[in-house]
C-alpha positions in Angstrom: 3.5 -7.4 -19.4 5.6 -10.3 -18.3 6.2 -13.7 -19.8 6.2 -16.9 -17.8 9.4 -18.9 -18.0 9.0 -21.4 -20.8 5.6 -19.9 -21.7 4.5 -18.0 -24.7 1.6 -16.2 -23.2 2.0 -12.7 -21.7 1.0 -12.3 -18.1 -0.5 -9.0 -16.7 0.9 -8.1 -13.3 -1.0 -5.5 -11.1 1.0 -4.0 -8.4 -1.0 -3.5 -5.1 -0.4 -1.8 -1.9 -1.6 -3.4 1.3 -3.7 -0.9 3.4 -5.2 -3.7 5.6 -3.6 -6.4 7.7 -3.4 -9.9 6.3 -6.2 -11.0 8.6 -8.5 -8.2 7.4 -7.7 -9.0 3.8 -8.4 -12.7 4.4 -11.8 -12.3 6.0 -13.9 -11.8 2.7 -12.0 -14.6 1.1 -12.8 -16.9 4.0 -16.5 -16.2 3.4 -16.0 -17.2 -0.3 -14.5 -20.5 0.9 -17.4 -21.0 3.3 -19.9 -20.5 0.5 -18.1 -23.0 -1.7 -17.0 -20.4 -4.2 -13.4 -21.3 -4.0 -11.9 -24.8 -4.6 -8.4 -26.1 -5.0 -7.5 -28.5 -7.8 -4.4 -30.5 -6.8 -2.4 -30.7 -3.6 -0.7 -27.6 -2.1 0.8 -28.9 1.1 2.7 -25.8 2.1 -0.3 -23.5 1.3 -2.7 -25.8 3.2 -0.3 -25.8 6.2 -0.3 -22.0 6.2 -4.1 -21.8 5.9 -4.5 -24.2 8.9 -2.1 -22.3 11.1 -3.2 -18.8 10.0 -3.4 -16.6 13.1 -1.9 -19.3 15.4 0.5 -18.1 18.1 4.1 -18.2 16.9 3.2 -19.2 13.3 5.3 -17.8 10.5 4.0 -15.1 8.3 1.5 -16.7 6.0 3.0 -15.5 2.7 1.5 -18.2 0.5 -1.9 -17.8 2.1 -1.7 -14.0 1.6 -0.8 -14.5 -2.1 -3.8 -16.7 -2.3 -6.0 -14.0 -0.7 -4.8 -11.4 -3.2 -5.5 -13.7 -6.1 -8.9 -14.8 -5.0 -9.8 -11.2 -4.2 -8.8 -10.1 -7.7 -10.7 -13.0 -9.3 -13.7 -12.4 -7.2 -13.7 -8.7 -8.1 -13.5 -9.6 -11.8 -16.4 -12.0 -11.4 -18.5 -9.5 -9.5 -17.7 -6.7 -12.1 -18.7 -8.9 -15.1 -21.7 -7.4 -16.8 -25.0 -9.3 -16.5 -26.8 -10.1 -19.7 -30.6 -10.1 -19.5 -32.7 -11.5 -22.4 -36.2 -10.5 -22.8 
């Protein structure tokens, strides 16, 4: 467990090993965006620039975009794994 600077809530950090390319990891997340399942609140200029230039010839490695993909993938997995409650 880690603590955020200036925060009093612990943060869980899960270490991951990338077995796929950034492009392959981003594909399912791009589908989530297309379905309207992901939205941004606020302005993230550097991230948006990386998302727009992702895969462009000569573009820098999209580290912010890749971090976003990891986070959205984790949150999507948590949401999909949530138990469904049925009432009769």
